[in-house]
N, C-alpha and C positions, 0 to 999 in steps of 0.2 A: 125538218130535221130527219136525219137518217137514223134508223134503228140499229143498234150495235149488232144484233143478230143478223140483220140484212147485210151489213158490211162484212162480217165474218164469213157468212155463207158465200158472198161474191168472191172474197179472197180465196176461200177453199176451192171454189169452182174454177177460178182462173188458174190457181197453182196446179190443180189436177189436170187441166187441159194442157198446160205447158209441159208437164212431166210425161204425159202419155205419148208414145210413138205410134204414128198411124202409117199404115202401108199406103203408099201412093199408087204404085204400079208394080207389075211383075213383067220381066222381059226374059226371053229365051235367047241365049247366045248361040252362035253357029254350031258349037259342039253339043248342043242340047241341054247345057247347064242353065238352070233357071235362077234368076237373081231378083230380089225384092228391093225396091227403092223406097225409103221411108221419108216422112216429112221433116225429120230432123237432120237431113243431109247425110244419113248413113245408108249403108246397103249391106246385104248379106246374101250368101248362097242359100238356096232352098235345098236342104239336105234330106228332108223327110217327105214321104208321100202324104198327100192330103187324105185323111180317112174318108172312106166312102160309106155312106149309110143308105140303106134301101129299106123302105117300109115293109116290103114283102119278104125279106129274109128273116130267118129265125134269130132269136136273141143271141144264141151261142155264136152264130156266124157273124152277127153284127159286132159283138164284143171282140172277136178275133180280128176283124178288119179295122178296128179302131186302134190297134197296137201300133206304135211308131215303127216305121220301116224306112230304110234308106232308099233314096231315089236311085235309079240306074246310073245317072250321071255321077252321083256321089260315090257309088261303088266302083265305077270305072276310073275315077280320079280322086284317090284318097287324099291328095294334097289339099283339096277343098276343105277338109275337116281338121287338119293337123295344126292350124295356127288360128289364133283369135287375138284381136287387138281391141283394147278399151282404155280410154283416158290416157293414151300415150304409152301404155304397157302392152308388150307383145308376149304371149305365151305360145310356145311351140312344143308339140309332142316330140320327145327326143328318142326314147327307146322303151322297149318292153323286155322283161327277162322273167324266166321261171325259176323258182326255187321250190323244188318238189311240186306241190299243187298250188303254191301261192304265185300270183302274178305280180310283178313289180313294174311300176310305171315311173318314168322320169321325164321331166319337162325342162326346157330352157326358158328363162324369163329375162326380157330386155326392157329397160326403162328408157323411153324416148321423150318422156314428159319433163318439163322443167322442175317438177316437184319431186321431192324425195319420197320413195315408196317404202312403206313399212309392212304392208301385208297385201297379198293377192290371193283371192279365193276363186276357184273354178268349180263348175259342175260338169263332170265328165260322164258321158254315156258310152257304153260299150255295146257293139252290135255283133251278132254272130256272123258267120261267113255267108249266110243267106240275106243279111241286111236287117234281121229282126232284133229289136232291142233286148239286151240281156240284163243290164243293170245301170243305174245311175248313182254316182257317189260325188260328194263334195270334198275338195282338198284345199288346204291353205298351201299353195305351191311356193309361196315365199312369205316368210315371217321374220322380220328383224327382231333382234333381242332388245328389250327395253333398256334405254340409256347407254347403248353401245353403238355409237355413230358409225363405226367401221362395218357394222352389219346392215346398215341402211342401203337400199338400192337407189343410187343416185343417177342423174341423167347420163345416158351413154353407157351405163354399166350393164353387164350381162352376167347372170348367175344360173347355176344348175340347181334344180330342186333336189330335195332328198328323195329317196325311193318310196313310193306309196304302194303298200301291199294290199292286194285284193285276193280273198279266197272265194270259193264258190263259183269260180270261172272254169269252165271245161276247156282245156287247152286244145282239144281236137275241134272245137267249134269256134275257136278264135285264131285260126291260122292266118287270116288276111289282115288281122289287127285293125278292124274298123273301130275307130274311136272319134267321137265328136265332143267338143267341149265349148263352154262359154265362160268368160270371165264374169262372175256375178258380183264381185266387190273388189275395190282397190282403195286401200287406206293410205293417205299421203300426209306429208307434213310440209 
């Protein structure tokens, strides 16, 4: 007879191994852009330099080198960062605008999934003109209104997000508009 705890542990172990994405390999394209191929048949551009740690460097230097910084390929081709697709939903950075000292960000959201989309959440990271991380914020770029089907994002539809305001961004350090984002949640019906 199997012990219930043993069966539960095996199920949890199996479900954790299925859910985790493992990097299979990295390849470098002709233009120098690095791409990661994952075991779940997905791929992604490598946008950040790998942190370099050296046992002989001072703690202060080691901490500074661990800060996320864009790769030269990402800085040369910002189109690598401006679109992300997950679960059939594509989010594209549309525009930035300044209102006094507040930065406004707008996104386009397109649903190519057969499911109806109710909510899309992204994590957006802004980098200064040198490629150093400035800030990361989460936004619900699309949110349908409860029980109003006309606000749902159906297959083939495209919508524009509302403007998301960020303060504490220095306009003189964000002239190149380096922004990278990832879709972290898609709620469907």
